[in-house]
MILOKOL-345299 format. One record per residue (C-alpha): x negated, y, z; chain. Coordinates in Angstrom, 1 decimal. Each point is the difference from the previous one (the first is absolute). Layout:
MIVEX; px; py; pz; cadena
MIVEX; X; Y; Z; A
...
END
This chain:
MIVEX; px; py; pz; cadena
MIVEX; -128.9; 151.4; 109.6; A
MIVEX; -1.5; -3.1; -1.6; A
MIVEX; -3.0; -1.6; 1.3; A
MIVEX; -1.6; -3.2; 0.2; A
MIVEX; -0.6; -1.8; 3.1; A
MIVEX; -1.6; -3.0; 1.1; A
MIVEX; 0.9; -2.4; 3.0; A
MIVEX; -3.2; -0.1; 2.6; A
MIVEX; -1.1; -3.9; 1.1; A
MIVEX; 2.9; 0.1; 2.6; A
MIVEX; 2.6; 1.1; -2.1; A
MIVEX; 0.2; 3.4; 0.7; A
MIVEX; 0.5; 2.9; -2.4; A
MIVEX; -0.4; 3.5; 0.8; A
MIVEX; 2.9; 2.5; -1.1; A
MIVEX; -1.4; 3.2; -1.1; A
MIVEX; 0.4; 2.9; 2.5; A
MIVEX; 2.0; 2.2; -2.2; A
MIVEX; 2.5; -2.7; -0.1; A
MIVEX; 0.0; -0.8; 3.8; A
MIVEX; 0.4; 3.7; 0.7; A
MIVEX; 3.2; 0.4; -2.3; A
MIVEX; 1.5; -3.3; 1.2; A
MIVEX; -1.5; -1.0; 3.2; A
MIVEX; -2.1; -2.8; 1.2; A
MIVEX; 2.7; -3.3; 0.2; A
MIVEX; 1.4; -1.9; -3.0; A
MIVEX; 2.1; -2.6; -0.8; A
MIVEX; -1.7; -2.5; -2.5; A
MIVEX; 2.5; -1.4; -2.3; A
MIVEX; -0.6; -3.0; -2.5; A
MIVEX; 1.6; 0.4; -3.1; A
MIVEX; 0.3; -1.9; -3.2; A
MIVEX; -3.8; 1.0; -1.6; A
MIVEX; -0.9; 2.4; 2.4; A
MIVEX; -0.2; 1.3; 3.9; A
MIVEX; 1.2; 3.3; 0.9; A
MIVEX; -0.7; 1.9; 3.2; A
MIVEX; 3.1; 1.8; 1.5; A
MIVEX; -0.9; 2.8; 2.2; A
MIVEX; 1.9; -0.5; 3.6; A
MIVEX; 1.5; 3.0; 1.9; A
MIVEX; -0.1; 0.4; 3.6; A
MIVEX; 3.5; -0.7; 0.3; A
MIVEX; 0.5; -3.5; -1.7; A
MIVEX; 3.9; 1.0; -0.8; A
MIVEX; -1.0; 2.8; -1.8; A
MIVEX; -2.5; -2.0; -2.1; A
MIVEX; 2.6; -2.4; -0.7; A
MIVEX; 2.4; 2.6; -1.2; A
MIVEX; -2.9; 1.3; -2.5; A
MIVEX; -0.5; -3.5; -1.0; A
MIVEX; 3.4; -1.0; -0.9; A
MIVEX; 1.3; 3.7; -0.9; A
MIVEX; 3.7; 0.7; 0.7; A
MIVEX; 1.5; -3.7; 1.1; A
MIVEX; 0.1; 1.0; 3.2; A
MIVEX; 1.1; 3.7; 0.1; A
MIVEX; 2.8; 0.9; 2.3; A
MIVEX; -0.8; -3.1; 2.2; A
MIVEX; -0.9; -0.6; 3.4; A
MIVEX; -3.1; -2.3; 1.3; A
MIVEX; 2.9; -2.2; 1.6; A
MIVEX; 2.1; -0.2; -3.2; A
MIVEX; -3.3; -1.0; -2.0; A
MIVEX; -0.9; -2.4; 2.5; A
MIVEX; 3.6; -1.2; 0.1; A
MIVEX; 0.3; -0.3; -4.1; A
MIVEX; -3.4; -2.1; 0.3; A
MIVEX; 1.3; -2.3; 2.4; A
MIVEX; 3.3; -0.5; -1.8; A
MIVEX; -1.9; -0.8; -3.4; A
MIVEX; -2.3; -2.7; 2.2; A
MIVEX; 2.9; -1.4; 1.1; A
MIVEX; 1.9; -0.3; -3.1; A
MIVEX; -3.3; -1.5; -1.4; A
MIVEX; -0.2; -2.5; 2.5; A
MIVEX; 3.7; -1.0; -0.4; A
MIVEX; -0.2; -0.5; -3.5; A
MIVEX; -3.1; -2.0; 0.1; A
MIVEX; 1.6; -2.3; 2.0; A
MIVEX; 3.6; -0.1; -1.3; A
MIVEX; -1.5; -0.4; -3.7; A
MIVEX; -0.1; -3.7; -1.5; A
MIVEX; -3.5; -1.1; -1.0; A
MIVEX; 0.0; -0.6; -3.5; A
END
C-alpha cells in the first residue's frame, strides 16, 4: 500500500486503518539517512526487538542479552579511557 499523508499543524499524521489493523497502534520512529521509518511495536518489547534484529539473539536468554550489552558497554568505556588521543 502506498499513500501520501501530510502532518497537521500539530505535527500529527494519520496512519490508515488498514495498516493499524495489521500492525497495531504503537510505532517506533527511526530517522535514517534521507528518510524516516515507522517500526511497529509489539506488546512484548523483546519479541519486537528479536523481529528487528533477526536471528542475532536466537537461543539467548534475556539475562544473556543484557550481560552481553553490559560487557560491550564496559569494553567501549575502557577503550575510550585508555586510548591515547591523536
